C-alpha positions, 0 to 999 in steps of 0.5 A: 480516426485512421489506423496510423493515428490509432497506432500512434495513440496506443504507442503513446499510452504504452510508453507513458511514464507509470503512475507514482509507485505507492510506497515504492518498490523497496517498502512494499518489498519489505512488507512482503519479506516481513510477512513471509518471515512470519507465516507458517511453513504450510502457508509458504508452501501454498504460496509457492504452489500458487506462484507456479501459475504465473504464466497464466496471468499474461503479464511477462513484463511484470513478473510474479514469481515470489511474494516480493513480486506480488507486493509490487505487481499491482503497481507494475501492471498499471503501466498498461492502462488500457488493460489495468486502468480500472484498478487505479482507484483500488490503491487508496481511500482518501478521507479529509483530515478536516472532517470526521472519519467515515469508513464508508465514504469514497468507495462507490462500487467497492472501488477503494483499497479497503474493499479490495483487500476484503475482496482479494482475501475472499477470492484467495481463500476460495479453493474452488477457483483457478490458481491463476485467479487466486494468484492475482488476488494474492498480489492485490491483497498483499499490495493493497494491505501495504498501501492502506498503511501509508498515511497519505493513502488515507489522509487528505487535505484537498491535495490528492493525499499530498500529491499537490503539495510541493515539498523539499526533503531536507536538501533535496528539492522538487518532491511532493508530500506524498512522494516523500512518504512513499519513498525516501522517508519510508526507505530511511525508516527501514534501512537501519542494519542495526534494527532490521524490520525483516525478522521473526516477530515475537507473539507479544510484538505481533499482538502489539503491532497486528490485529484489526480490519482494513477499515481500522488500518485506514483509520490509523493512517488517516489519524497519522496524516491528521495528527502528524504528517500535515502538522509537521510538514507545515509547522502548525498544530492546526492544519485545518485552520486556514489554507495551507501553502502549496509548497513546504519543506521537511527539515532534518528534525522533521524527518527524524521525527517521522522515521519511527512512524514510517517504520511502524507502519511498514512493520504493521503492514507486514505482520497484518499481511502475514495474518491475512495470508494465514487466515486465507489459507487456513481450513475454513478461513475466518473472514477478515472483516470479522476479525478484531484486535 
């Protein structure tokens, strides 16, 4: 390949549109805001200190100056596929809704969202590592803990988590099932000013919404996909009986029913991120894989 062709190929790669943003910047940002509102002042101070090492990451097009930036940074850097393409498989761990859930499948070499949450948590907790290394881990942990709560990052029906199922969102055509749960449905669920998701939660609320391990969170998302997302989208109580059509539409009634489910997943993600941060920054942090409800 000559130099001109090589440069042209690199330019095309850099200018290519970025992958679909998991849970959208808005929903991911809200999980970070929930987490920040529910961690201790000591943890907020430690996060601010790590954020000062941002320049060492060498990602000027993808800022990492706040916890909200951290929540979307892993999606942003994926635009540079030549540098960050190896992280693509870290954003999900889909499991067939028509088979028994297996938390150990589809994660060869730790290349899945649940394994990467644990890895990032361990790195973040290790104070012997450079701040920039820990800051990168912070961003991955916060983002992936959000990803695993989106139902179609865990549930799949031979359609890449709904990406291959064209779906209308009310009167808006041309989306797919995955993008609906990533974007407009999640955004509607967390945009009610009368019931804000970003606030300090009570101990009782945190006990009810939090807890568990990344495998537990993935199982919850898979169960939501199996029992609600696919049945509702295709108007069937048995999404595994026969082949589903490649195109569907969510009615206004479907959307209204989905809103509280999407809202709960965002709230759970935010509070569980808060727990991850507290345990990572605590003296002698408890390994997250050992934690239970």
